[in-house]
N, CA, C and O atoms as a DFTB+ gen file, in Angstrom:
408 C
 N C O
     1  1    -107.498     -84.388     -84.547
     2  2    -108.654     -84.917     -83.846
     3  2    -109.217     -83.823     -82.938
     4  3    -108.467     -83.161     -82.221
     5  1    -110.520     -83.638     -82.970
     6  2    -111.188     -82.605     -82.198
     7  2    -111.799     -83.223     -80.936
     8  3    -112.523     -84.214     -81.021
     9  1    -111.501     -82.625     -79.736
    10  2    -112.037     -83.124     -78.462
    11  2    -113.267     -82.284     -78.113
    12  3    -113.194     -81.055     -78.127
    13  1    -114.396     -82.928     -77.801
    14  2    -115.604     -82.174     -77.460
    15  2    -115.377     -81.302     -76.214
    16  3    -114.662     -81.697     -75.293
    17  1    -115.988     -80.129     -76.202
    18  2    -115.856     -79.198     -75.074
    19  2    -116.290     -79.831     -73.755
    20  3    -115.681     -79.583     -72.715
    21  1    -117.315     -80.626     -73.796
    22  2    -117.818     -81.264     -72.576
    23  2    -116.742     -82.153     -71.963
    24  3    -116.599     -82.176     -70.741
    25  1    -116.003     -82.864     -72.753
    26  2    -114.938     -83.746     -72.270
    27  2    -113.815     -82.926     -71.651
    28  3    -113.230     -83.343     -70.651
    29  1    -113.504     -81.776     -72.220
    30  2    -112.467     -80.908     -71.650
    31  2    -112.876     -80.380     -70.274
    32  3    -112.062     -80.346     -69.352
    33  1    -114.124     -79.975     -70.142
    34  2    -114.626     -79.461     -68.855
    35  2    -114.590     -80.548     -67.798
    36  3    -114.140     -80.304     -66.678
    37  1    -115.051     -81.732     -68.127
    38  2    -115.055     -82.844     -67.169
    39  2    -113.633     -83.195     -66.754
    40  3    -113.380     -83.459     -65.578
    41  1    -112.709     -83.202     -67.699
    42  2    -111.305     -83.506     -67.387
    43  2    -110.713     -82.451     -66.462
    44  3    -109.999     -82.783     -65.516
    45  1    -111.010     -81.167     -66.733
    46  2    -110.477     -80.084     -65.903
    47  2    -111.016     -80.171     -64.478
    48  3    -110.276     -79.971     -63.515
    49  1    -112.307     -80.471     -64.349
    50  2    -112.894     -80.610     -63.009
    51  2    -112.283     -81.787     -62.255
    52  3    -112.026     -81.691     -61.055
    53  1    -112.052     -82.884     -62.947
    54  2    -111.429     -84.055     -62.320
    55  2    -110.040     -83.733     -61.796
    56  3    -109.688     -84.150     -60.692
    57  1    -109.247     -83.002     -62.564
    58  2    -107.908     -82.618     -62.116
    59  2    -107.964     -81.653     -60.934
    60  3    -107.148     -81.739     -60.017
    61  1    -108.928     -80.735     -60.957
    62  2    -109.057     -79.767     -59.865
    63  2    -109.393     -80.474     -58.555
    64  3    -108.809     -80.168     -57.516
    65  1    -110.336     -81.422     -58.602
    66  2    -110.700     -82.134     -57.385
    67  2    -109.589     -83.057     -56.905
    68  3    -109.443     -83.262     -55.700
    69  1    -108.821     -83.605     -57.798
    70  2    -107.720     -84.489     -57.415
    71  2    -106.662     -83.712     -56.638
    72  3    -105.984     -84.286     -55.786
    73  1    -106.510     -82.430     -56.913
    74  2    -105.529     -81.604     -56.207
    75  2    -105.988     -81.163     -54.832
    76  3    -105.215     -80.524     -54.119
    77  1    -107.211     -81.475     -54.427
    78  2    -107.766     -81.037     -53.145
    79  2    -107.552     -82.044     -52.031
    80  3    -108.101     -81.870     -50.943
    81  1    -106.789     -83.072     -52.259
    82  2    -106.576     -84.079     -51.229
    83  2    -105.151     -83.966     -50.706
    84  3    -104.263     -83.456     -51.389
    85  1    -104.952     -84.433     -49.522
    86  2    -103.628     -84.405     -48.929
    87  2    -103.753     -84.425     -47.421
    88  3    -104.861     -84.432     -46.885
    89  1    -102.631     -84.434     -46.739
    90  2    -102.664     -84.487     -45.284
    91  2    -102.928     -83.088     -44.725
    92  3    -102.626     -82.078     -45.360
    93  1    -103.487     -83.060     -43.544
    94  2    -103.808     -81.797     -42.888
    95  2    -102.531     -81.171     -42.359
    96  3    -101.662     -81.867     -41.834
    97  1    -102.420     -79.873     -42.495
    98  2    -101.251     -79.153     -42.003
    99  2    -101.325     -78.947     -40.497
   100  3    -102.321     -79.302     -39.867
   101  1    -100.270     -78.372     -39.918
   102  2    -100.262     -78.146     -38.469
   103  2    -101.267     -77.067     -38.071
   104  3    -101.603     -76.191     -38.867
   105  1    -101.733     -77.143     -36.843
   106  2    -102.687     -76.148     -36.328
   107  2    -101.995     -74.800     -36.185
   108  3    -100.815     -74.728     -35.844
   109  1    -102.737     -73.744     -36.449
   110  2    -102.205     -72.393     -36.322
   111  2    -102.177     -71.944     -34.866
   112  3    -102.677     -72.639     -33.982
   113  1    -101.591     -70.785     -34.630
   114  2    -101.552     -70.215     -33.286
   115  2    -102.960     -69.863     -32.827
   116  3    -103.818     -69.515     -33.638
   117  1    -103.189     -69.954     -31.529
   118  2    -104.486     -69.600     -30.951
   119  2    -104.722     -68.102     -31.043
   120  3    -103.787     -67.310     -30.923
   121  1    -105.950     -67.721     -31.251
   122  2    -106.309     -66.307     -31.323
   123  2    -106.566     -65.740     -29.936
   124  3    -106.514     -66.463     -28.941
   125  1    -106.841     -64.447     -29.876
   126  2    -107.129     -63.828     -28.577
   127  2    -108.454     -64.338     -28.017
   128  3    -109.313     -64.818     -28.757
   129  1    -108.601     -64.227     -26.711
   130  2    -109.835     -64.659     -26.053
   131  2    -111.001     -63.825     -26.571
   132  3    -110.860     -62.620     -26.782
   133  1    -112.130     -64.451     -26.774
   134  2    -113.318     -63.756     -27.253
   135  2    -113.970     -62.925     -26.158
   136  3    -113.634     -63.052     -24.981
   137  1    -114.897     -62.083     -26.556
   138  2    -115.639     -61.230     -25.620
   139  2    -117.098     -61.660     -25.648
   140  3    -117.655     -61.902     -26.718
   141  1    -117.720     -61.757     -24.475
   142  2    -119.120     -62.149     -24.400
   143  2    -120.026     -61.006     -24.822
   144  3    -119.748     -59.840     -24.543
   145  1    -121.105     -61.352     -25.491
   146  2    -122.147     -60.389     -25.825
   147  2    -123.222     -60.476     -24.749
   148  3    -123.610     -61.570     -24.338
   149  1    -123.699     -59.329     -24.297
   150  2    -124.701     -59.277     -23.234
   151  2    -125.873     -58.406     -23.664
   152  3    -125.751     -57.594     -24.581
   153  1    -127.002     -58.579     -22.998
   154  2    -128.156     -57.703     -23.175
   155  2    -128.636     -57.245     -21.809
   156  3    -128.380     -57.894     -20.795
   157  1    -129.338     -56.117     -21.798
   158  2    -130.018     -55.683     -20.575
   159  2    -131.310     -55.001     -20.980
   160  3    -131.412     -54.420     -22.060
   161  1    -132.287     -55.078     -20.104
   162  2    -133.583     -54.455     -20.359
   163  2    -133.893     -53.463     -19.256
   164  3    -133.440     -53.612     -18.121
   165  1    -134.669     -52.451     -19.603
   166  2    -135.115     -51.463     -18.626
   167  2    -136.477     -50.939     -19.056
   168  3    -136.864     -51.070     -20.218
   169  1    -137.194     -50.352     -18.123
   170  2    -138.501     -49.785     -18.416
   171  2    -138.327     -48.529     -19.263
   172  3    -137.513     -47.666     -18.935
   173  1    -139.076     -48.425     -20.333
   174  2    -139.058     -47.239     -21.197
   175  2    -140.325     -46.432     -20.925
   176  3    -141.434     -46.911     -21.163
   177  1    -140.159     -45.206     -20.427
   178  2    -141.344     -44.394     -20.140
   179  2    -142.027     -43.944     -21.439
   180  3    -141.406     -43.961     -22.503
   181  1    -143.286     -43.547     -21.356
   182  2    -143.948     -43.022     -22.554
   183  2    -143.152     -41.855     -23.132
   184  3    -142.683     -40.991     -22.391
   185  1    -143.000     -41.831     -24.453
   186  2    -142.245     -40.772     -25.106
   187  2    -142.085     -41.060     -26.583
   188  3    -142.888     -41.783     -27.172
   189  1    -141.047     -40.492     -27.183
   190  2    -140.864     -40.623     -28.634
   191  2    -140.518     -42.051     -29.067
   192  3    -140.837     -42.436     -30.192
   193  1    -139.881     -42.840     -28.210
   194  2    -139.543     -44.226     -28.563
   195  2    -140.738     -45.149     -28.465
   196  3    -140.905     -46.045     -29.294
   197  1    -141.568     -44.938     -27.462
   198  2    -142.767     -45.746     -27.238
   199  2    -143.865     -44.819     -26.714
   200  3    -143.811     -44.421     -25.551
   201  1    -144.847     -44.466     -27.523
   202  2    -145.884     -43.530     -27.086
   203  2    -146.592     -43.941     -25.793
   204  3    -146.986     -43.085     -25.000
   205  1    -146.751     -45.244     -25.583
   206  2    -147.428     -45.723     -24.370
   207  2    -146.458     -46.419     -23.412
   208  3    -146.889     -47.180     -22.545
   209  1    -145.146     -46.165     -23.559
   210  2    -144.157     -46.814     -22.714
   211  2    -143.879     -48.232     -23.182
   212  3    -144.512     -48.726     -24.115
   213  1    -142.925     -48.878     -22.526
   214  2    -142.603     -50.254     -22.890
   215  2    -141.287     -50.693     -22.274
   216  3    -140.967     -50.309     -21.149
   217  1    -140.524     -51.492     -22.999
   218  2    -139.254     -52.049     -22.533
   219  2    -138.148     -51.646     -23.514
   220  3    -138.315     -51.769     -24.728
   221  1    -137.030     -51.169     -22.988
   222  2    -135.845     -50.838     -23.789
   223  2    -134.902     -52.037     -23.716
   224  3    -134.590     -52.508     -22.622
   225  1    -134.444     -52.539     -24.871
   226  2    -133.542     -53.686     -24.936
   227  2    -132.211     -53.201     -25.512
   228  3    -132.150     -52.735     -26.650
   229  1    -131.141     -53.316     -24.710
   230  2    -129.820     -52.876     -25.132
   231  2    -128.885     -54.076     -25.217
   232  3    -129.039     -55.040     -24.468
   233  1    -127.911     -54.019     -26.134
   234  2    -126.950     -55.109     -26.316
   235  2    -125.569     -54.517     -26.545
   236  3    -125.427     -53.372     -26.973
   237  1    -124.552     -55.322     -26.249
   238  2    -123.177     -54.896     -26.474
   239  2    -122.203     -55.961     -26.023
   240  3    -122.604     -57.037     -25.578
   241  1    -120.913     -55.655     -26.141
   242  2    -119.852     -56.583     -25.745
   243  2    -119.342     -56.234     -24.357
   244  3    -119.112     -55.065     -24.046
   245  1    -119.169     -57.243     -23.531
   246  2    -118.686     -57.075     -22.158
   247  2    -117.164     -56.928     -22.189
   248  3    -116.441     -57.877     -21.886
   249  1    -116.680     -55.741     -22.555
   250  2    -115.245     -55.543     -22.772
   251  2    -114.410     -55.667     -21.508
   252  3    -113.225     -55.992     -21.593
   253  1    -114.994     -55.415     -20.327
   254  2    -114.224     -55.570     -19.093
   255  2    -114.476     -56.919     -18.412
   256  3    -113.980     -57.163     -17.312
   257  1    -115.243     -57.787     -19.065
   258  2    -115.499     -59.164     -18.588
   259  2    -116.002     -59.240     -17.153
   260  3    -115.616     -60.137     -16.404
   261  1    -116.870     -58.292     -16.766
   262  2    -117.424     -58.352     -15.409
   263  2    -118.811     -58.983     -15.368
   264  3    -119.419     -59.073     -14.301
   265  1    -119.323     -59.426     -16.536
   266  2    -120.626     -60.083     -16.584
   267  2    -121.800     -59.133     -16.547
   268  3    -122.946     -59.574     -16.458
   269  1    -121.539     -57.820     -16.615
   270  2    -122.593     -56.801     -16.592
   271  2    -122.408     -55.908     -17.809
   272  3    -121.288     -55.501     -18.116
   273  1    -123.494     -55.603     -18.502
   274  2    -123.425     -54.692     -19.642
   275  2    -123.463     -53.263     -19.111
   276  3    -124.523     -52.745     -18.759
   277  1    -122.296     -52.637     -19.058
   278  2    -122.185     -51.265     -18.564
   279  2    -122.624     -50.290     -19.652
   280  3    -122.646     -50.635     -20.834
   281  1    -122.976     -49.060     -19.242
   282  2    -123.454     -48.062     -20.202
   283  2    -122.445     -47.809     -21.319
   284  3    -122.843     -47.614     -22.467
   285  1    -121.154     -47.807     -21.009
   286  2    -120.137     -47.543     -22.031
   287  2    -119.898     -48.745     -22.949
   288  3    -119.140     -48.634     -23.912
   289  1    -120.529     -49.892     -22.670
   290  2    -120.394     -51.089     -23.501
   291  2    -121.593     -51.281     -24.442
   292  3    -121.578     -52.164     -25.300
   293  1    -122.622     -50.456     -24.276
   294  2    -123.836     -50.598     -25.085
   295  2    -123.565     -50.166     -26.516
   296  3    -122.995     -49.102     -26.759
   297  1    -123.978     -50.999     -27.459
   298  2    -123.924     -50.663     -28.880
   299  2    -125.252     -49.978     -29.212
   300  3    -126.280     -50.640     -29.353
   301  1    -125.221     -48.649     -29.335
   302  2    -126.453     -47.885     -29.535
   303  2    -127.224     -48.334     -30.768
   304  3    -128.454     -48.280     -30.783
   305  1    -126.521     -48.774     -31.796
   306  2    -127.183     -49.206     -33.036
   307  2    -128.026     -50.462     -32.827
   308  3    -128.921     -50.736     -33.627
   309  1    -127.762     -51.227     -31.774
   310  2    -128.522     -52.458     -31.540
   311  2    -129.633     -52.276     -30.511
   312  3    -130.312     -53.243     -30.165
   313  1    -129.833     -51.057     -30.016
   314  2    -130.894     -50.811     -29.043
   315  2    -132.248     -50.871     -29.733
   316  3    -132.455     -50.237     -30.768
   317  1    -133.173     -51.641     -29.152
   318  2    -134.523     -51.774     -29.688
   319  2    -135.535     -51.554     -28.580
   320  3    -135.179     -51.526     -27.402
   321  1    -136.789     -51.400     -28.954
   322  2    -137.854     -51.145     -27.990
   323  2    -139.010     -52.109     -28.231
   324  3    -139.383     -52.383     -29.372
   325  1    -139.563     -52.612     -27.144
   326  2    -140.772     -53.419     -27.194
   327  2    -141.837     -52.562     -26.525
   328  3    -141.865     -52.424     -25.302
   329  1    -142.710     -51.993     -27.342
   330  2    -143.650     -50.984     -26.850
   331  2    -144.991     -51.576     -26.442
   332  3    -145.466     -52.561     -27.008
   333  1    -145.584     -50.936     -25.437
   334  2    -146.934     -51.296     -25.017
   335  2    -147.914     -50.850     -26.092
   336  3    -147.664     -49.889     -26.820
   337  1    -149.016     -51.550     -26.179
   338  2    -150.062     -51.146     -27.112
   339  2    -150.778     -49.901     -26.605
   340  3    -150.614     -49.511     -25.449
   341  1    -151.555     -49.293     -27.451
   342  2    -152.290     -48.091     -27.046
   343  2    -153.783     -48.347     -27.174
   344  3    -154.530     -47.509     -27.679
   345  1    -154.203     -49.511     -26.711
   346  2    -155.611     -49.900     -26.814
   347  2    -156.498     -49.106     -25.873
   348  3    -156.021     -48.290     -25.085
   349  1    -157.762     -49.351     -25.965
   350  2    -158.762     -48.670     -25.148
   351  2    -159.090     -49.522     -23.938
   352  3    -159.004     -50.749     -23.985
   353  1    -159.467     -48.857     -22.847
   354  2    -159.946     -49.571     -21.668
   355  2    -161.359     -50.066     -21.937
   356  3    -162.139     -49.394     -22.611
   357  1    -161.683     -51.227     -21.415
   358  2    -163.037     -51.761     -21.546
   359  2    -163.812     -51.451     -20.285
   360  3    -163.322     -51.662     -19.175
   361  1    -165.024     -50.948     -20.457
   362  2    -165.891     -50.650     -19.325
   363  2    -167.161     -51.473     -19.448
   364  3    -167.635     -51.746     -20.551
   365  1    -167.709     -51.868     -18.296
   366  2    -168.943     -52.642     -18.269
   367  2    -169.880     -51.980     -17.285
   368  3    -169.502     -51.689     -16.151
   369  1    -171.106     -51.744     -17.725
   370  2    -172.127     -51.199     -16.829
   371  2    -173.099     -52.324     -16.489
   372  3    -173.506     -53.089     -17.363
   373  1    -173.457     -52.415     -15.245
   374  2    -174.416     -53.440     -14.830
   375  2    -175.614     -52.780     -14.170
   376  3    -175.508     -51.689     -13.609
   377  1    -176.730     -53.441     -14.242
   378  2    -177.939     -52.966     -13.558
   379  2    -178.806     -54.179     -13.257
   380  3    -178.675     -55.233     -13.879
   381  1    -179.680     -54.006     -12.302
   382  2    -180.573     -55.095     -11.930
   383  2    -181.579     -55.311     -13.058
   384  3    -182.071     -54.352     -13.653
   385  1    -181.880     -56.566     -13.346
   386  2    -182.832     -56.919     -14.403
   387  2    -184.074     -57.490     -13.738
   388  3    -183.996     -58.497     -13.033
   389  1    -185.211     -56.857     -13.956
   390  2    -186.436     -57.385     -13.320
   391  2    -186.814     -58.740     -13.932
   392  3    -186.449     -59.064     -15.062
   393  1    -187.543     -59.499     -13.155
   394  2    -188.027     -60.794     -13.628
   395  2    -188.891     -60.579     -14.838
   396  3    -189.760     -59.707     -14.838
   397  1    -188.662     -61.375     -15.891
   398  2    -189.486     -61.218     -17.090
   399  2    -188.894     -61.995     -18.234
   400  3    -188.253     -63.024     -18.023
   401  1    -189.100     -61.520     -19.444
   402  2    -188.704     -62.214     -20.672
   403  2    -187.192     -62.362     -20.796
   404  3    -186.716     -63.347     -21.360
   405  1    -186.446     -61.420     -20.290
   406  2    -184.978     -61.493     -20.415
   407  2    -184.394     -62.386     -19.365
   408  3    -183.178     -62.568     -19.316
């Protein structure tokens, strides 16, 4: 007697799922305390990072847990810049308009 392939697949899946039940095992040992991630911002002067200046955003892990992101804790790869635009100044000239059509 030949069993269709579809029936074999369904049977195998049923057995696999039946083996996934059971009581929960004991909890494992606690891991080490985590480290907080912090950010800090500072003014970025005009230069190669921001032609018109802007804000430097630094991030890293607070390895000494003092709540301050120290220079030695900064992850240089995560440093980003929010740069000022380099738009033009707008100027307006005014003059007295004599009474008339305008």
